N, C-alpha and C positions, 0 to 999 in steps of 0.2 A: 938572315935577320938584317943584314946591311942593305939588301935590295929593297926590303919593306921600308926602311928608313928613308932611302933615297926617293922611292916612289911617293912616300907620304910628303916629303919636302917639295917634290916636283908638283904634286897636286895642290898643295897650299900656294905655291908660287903661281900656278895657272889661275887659281881662284882669285888671288890678289890682283893679277893683271886684268881679269875680267871685271872685277868690281871697280877698279880705278879707271879702266878704259871705257866704261860703258856710257860716260857722259852724264851720269847721275849727279845732281847737286841738290842741296836743300834749298827750297824756295825762300827768297828774301835774303839769302846770304851772298849770292853771286851778283854779278853785274855791277854796273855803276850808273849814275844818273847821266842822262843824255847830254852830249856836248860839254862835259865837264862842269855841270851846274854845281855851284857850291853854296848858293843862297837862293831862297825861294820865298815868294810872297803868296799867301793864300788869301785871296780876296773874298768878298761876299759872293755867295752863290745865289743865282736867280731862283726864286721859289715859285713854280707854276702851280703849286697845290694850294688848297685852302687851309692847310695846317700852319698855325702861327709859329714863329720862331724856328722853323725847320732848317732854314739856311744857317742860322747861328749855331744850332746843334751840330750840323755837319762840319762847319768851318772849325768849330772848337775841337771836334773829334780828329779832324785832319791835322790840325796844328799839334795836338797832343801826340799823335802817332809819329809825325816827322821830328818833333823835338825828342821824343823817346828814343828814336833810332840814331840820332846824333850824327847823321851823315851830311845833312845840309842845314845851313843856318836859316831860321825863319826870320825874315826881315820885312820892312815896309816895301811897298811896290817900287818906290824910287831907288832903293838900294839893292833890289833883287836882280839876279841873273835871269830868272824865269818866274812866271806866275802860273799858279794853278787856278783855273777859272771854269765856270760851268753853270749848269742848270739842274735843279731837282725837277724832273719831268712829271713824276706821278707819285701818289701815295694812295694805296687802296687798302681797305679793311674788309675782309671777308669772314663770315662765320664758318667755323669748322665743325662744331658739334652742337647738338641740341639736347635739351632735357625732354621729359615725357610730355611737357606742355608746349613744346615747340619753341622754347626760348633758347637763344644762343648761350652756350656755356663756355665756348672757346672761340677766339678769333685769331686770324693771321693778318698782320700788317705787312705790306710789301711796298718798298720804296725803290724808285728808279732814278738814275741821274746820268747826265752826260758831262764829261770833263775834258778839258784841254790843258796841256802843259805847253806854255807859249814862251819862247825866248823874248826877253825884254828888248834886246838890241835889234834883232832882225824881224820880230813879230812872226817868226817861223814856228809852226806847230811841231813840237818835239815829240809829243805823245798825245794820242786821242783814246779816250775811253767812252764809247757810246753804249748806252743801255746797261750800265752797271746796276745790278739789282740785288737787293737783300731782303730777306723776310724773317719774321720772328713771330712766335705765337704767344698769346697771353690769355689768362683765364678771365671770363666775364664775371661781373659782380652786379648785384642789384643796386648797390650804392654807386651813383654816377661818378662821384669824386674818386672813389677807389678804382673804378674801371678806367677812368681817364689817367690816373696815376700809373696803372699797369700798362696802358697803351703808351704813355710817355716813356716808361722804362724800356719797353720793346723798341721804340723808335731810337732811343739812345744806344741800345745794344746793336741795332742795325748800323747806326752811324759809326760806332767803334769798330765793328767787324768790317764794314766797307772801307774805313780809313786804312786798316791794315792791308786789305786786299788791294786797294789803290796804290799804296806805297810799293807793295811787291810787284804789281803790274808795271809800274813806272820803272822800277829798277831792272826788271827782267825784260822790259820792252814788249809786254804782251798787250 
């Protein structure tokens, strides 16, 4: 009986070392901001699409995400250690499903952007995110106002999701 107890404890110990030693970590929890950044400015994003207010939606989502995480202070560009800047390069809407009369019943909106995290002092690029893309589906409606509202909700969801992804990528230096 004593041998089984020792063998069991040894097995648990080996499993513990394997789990702790494998390098696994939860995304968004590890790492730190490049070059000891403690304050960040999130400026207006250039919008190369025809969608109005898209830049403001993304800047707002990014600010909310960074404020929520409480690891860097969001400040004006003059007070910041670094700035997050970039361009919304595309927004596409594609139909996904059709009814029996060949009318679209569901759409997917996809947004792509390129971002840079730039040191304010040296103008050095600390992080680059090219071709960051997010998509969301929404249901079509015969009422144009309802459909636009659903599309705008999908855009806001993409902005929120990408803001979280961008935060994690900067921290993890991906």
